[in-house]
C-alpha positions, 0 to 999 in steps of 0.5 A: 560460027567460029568453027566454020572459019576453022579457028582454034578458040576457047570461050570465056564469059564476061559479066557486063550489064549491057546498058542502052544509052538514050539518044545514042546511035545504034552503031555507037552502041554496039561498038561501045558494048563490044569494046567494053566486053573486050576490055573485060575479056583482056583481064582473062586472056593474056595472050592471043586474039580476042573477039567480042561482039554485041547485037541489037535490034532497032525498030522505028529508031528504037533500040530493042534489047533482050526481053525482060520476061515472057510477056515482054518477049510477046510484046516485042514479037508483036511489034516486029510482026509484019515490019522491017527492022534493023539488026546491028552487030558490033565486034572488037578484035584485039591481037595481044601479040602485036597490039592491033585493035579493030572495032567495026560493025555490020547492019542487016535489014530484016522483014518479018511476015505477019505473025499469028498470036499462037505461034508467038506464044508457042515460041516464047514458051520454048524459052529461046527468045529470052536471051536474044535481042529482039526476042528471036533467033533467025536460026531457031525453029520458029525464028526461021519462019518469022523472017520473010526477007533479009537484006545483008548478012544472015550471020549478022542476024545470028550475032556475028557477021562472019565474012566481015569478021574474017576479013578483019581477022586477016588484017590483024594478024 
């Protein structure tokens, strides 16, 4: 997605156990996780602009993270089937050259159509849902046809709200 903004970048991975705290508001959760990732990334990147993000799915006030296994993925997708849920992405941007830091978030409402059990199982068999909050990717073959409607940023559902990130990048340089 960052290539769409014509940015020169390199990707580094950070090892963070993405802990969901009981009773914590989703906005606070995604901003906290993005900031924790940023602090870990700062140990690897000394100079430049660092961008980190974290995405969660919320159904009926319950945060749904990544599935633990294939049966959990099936259970999550069955819960999302025919329902609206919220997707929150928190992001942190740090410019090491001027010390500026921005931590922000985006929220998108997603409505799933009623899903068939076979298509859920077929999707889970691909392995794609296993590393995604809510056990789906809107950009995936199946994930794309699960979504009936969205209200908000499509890219946020993919994991990075590009327009909001871009505006914040302009203000940090």
